[in-house]
Backbone bond lengths (Angstrom), bond angles and torsions (degrees), N, CA, C in turn:
res aa  C-N    CA-C-N  psi(-1)  N-CA   C-N-CA  omega(-1)  CA-C   N-CA-C  phi
1 M - - - 1.423 - - 1.588 112.69 -
2 A 1.242 120.41 124.80 1.431 120.91 -173.96 1.577 106.58 -78.29
3 T 1.319 111.17 157.58 1.472 114.85 174.09 1.393 112.80 -89.61
4 V 1.323 118.44 158.91 1.511 122.49 179.13 1.468 116.46 -62.73
5 L 1.244 116.71 136.02 1.540 123.34 179.93 1.560 100.61 -72.40
6 K 1.421 114.11 129.97 1.474 121.12 172.78 1.462 112.00 -111.36
7 K 1.276 122.32 152.22 1.406 130.43 -176.84 1.444 115.30 -145.88
8 V 1.333 112.25 142.57 1.538 122.36 173.31 1.433 105.45 -133.55
9 E 1.471 119.06 137.44 1.229 129.37 -172.58 1.577 105.12 -125.46
10 C 1.367 116.71 138.85 1.519 119.42 176.42 1.666 105.26 -89.51
11 D 1.180 111.41 -173.17 1.533 116.64 175.85 1.481 109.90 -56.76
12 P 1.280 116.29 143.11 1.543 119.22 -178.76 1.509 111.67 -60.11
13 K 1.397 117.96 -29.29 1.537 116.44 172.51 1.545 110.68 -63.16
14 C 1.171 123.75 -29.16 1.314 129.42 -175.48 1.614 109.50 -81.98
15 G 1.267 112.07 -49.55 1.564 116.10 175.60 1.503 113.28 85.64
16 F 1.358 120.15 0.69 1.481 117.54 -176.68 1.621 107.54 -77.24
17 M 1.288 115.98 149.95 1.540 123.69 175.28 1.480 107.01 -162.09
18 I 1.242 112.16 137.63 1.407 129.15 177.99 1.464 111.46 -125.29
19 Q 1.426 116.28 131.31 1.545 122.15 176.43 1.499 104.93 -139.59
20 S 1.241 110.70 142.56 1.530 117.70 178.36 1.508 109.68 -169.25
21 H 1.364 115.67 152.65 1.524 116.78 171.34 1.456 110.57 -76.52
22 D 1.291 120.04 -7.50 1.579 124.18 -175.56 1.590 102.95 -103.14
23 E 1.435 114.05 100.37 1.352 116.60 175.12 1.566 116.43 -52.81
24 K 1.318 116.23 -37.55 1.509 122.15 -179.44 1.458 110.37 -56.93
25 E 1.441 112.80 -40.41 1.459 121.25 -173.91 1.646 107.39 -66.11
26 V 1.316 107.91 -49.61 1.482 110.53 -178.67 1.517 111.45 -56.77
27 I 1.284 120.06 -43.76 1.382 125.32 178.33 1.610 114.55 -55.09
28 K 1.320 108.40 -55.55 1.436 121.11 177.55 1.450 115.00 -53.51
29 I 1.405 119.92 -45.66 1.413 123.80 179.30 1.525 113.49 -74.38
30 A 1.403 117.84 -34.50 1.432 122.19 176.42 1.484 109.85 -69.60
31 L 1.355 123.29 -37.30 1.437 123.52 -179.98 1.547 110.73 -67.41
32 E 1.433 115.16 -38.01 1.507 122.51 177.12 1.520 109.84 -63.75
33 H 1.469 117.27 -42.91 1.482 121.31 178.61 1.432 113.46 -57.65
34 A 1.469 111.67 -53.17 1.474 116.74 174.95 1.408 122.69 -51.06
35 K 1.286 112.40 -35.86 1.623 120.97 178.73 1.404 111.62 -75.47
36 K 1.455 114.62 -51.45 1.440 121.90 -176.36 1.540 115.69 -65.99
37 S 1.333 113.63 -47.32 1.527 123.97 -166.15 1.388 109.58 -90.73
38 H 1.375 119.01 -32.22 1.519 121.76 -175.60 1.432 116.98 -126.48
39 E 1.349 115.14 3.72 1.555 119.74 178.36 1.560 110.04 50.40
40 M 1.432 109.12 47.61 1.504 115.38 178.03 1.615 109.40 -122.79
41 D 1.349 110.77 137.72 1.505 114.09 -179.90 1.467 102.04 -103.57
42 I 1.262 117.67 103.65 1.592 119.84 174.48 1.463 104.32 -111.28
43 T 1.436 106.65 168.23 1.495 111.07 -171.54 1.558 103.90 -106.86
44 E 1.393 111.22 171.74 1.517 124.65 -179.14 1.593 101.73 -61.45
45 K 1.308 120.26 -37.75 1.447 122.92 -173.46 1.544 108.64 -68.64
46 E 1.322 116.07 -42.30 1.486 119.44 176.67 1.530 111.52 -62.23
47 V 1.295 120.22 -38.83 1.445 125.45 179.89 1.536 105.43 -68.52
48 R 1.261 119.86 -43.77 1.601 121.51 176.77 1.554 105.87 -60.78
49 D 1.286 121.64 -40.85 1.386 123.34 -178.07 1.639 112.69 -62.71
50 M 1.333 112.33 -31.90 1.546 118.65 -179.46 1.522 109.79 -84.82
51 M 1.385 115.93 -15.40 1.413 119.11 -168.89 1.523 114.12 -77.99
52 V 1.301 124.94 136.43 1.461 128.15 179.84 1.573 109.23 -133.66
53 D 1.208 107.15 166.14 1.591 111.36 179.27 1.540 106.04 -80.21
54 A 1.386 116.10 132.31 1.528 119.93 -176.58 1.581 105.17 -82.00
């Protein structure tokens, strides 16, 4: 049985979106994007709160 596809999207002006069946991968890449592109330090919990099923 496949796991659910998870997705996190940034502000539409930014256009960033990550989706994966691996929740840890989504969190890791979203954290890296926030830091690199927006100079933001967000938490894993904040990413989980933004995560939806794709």
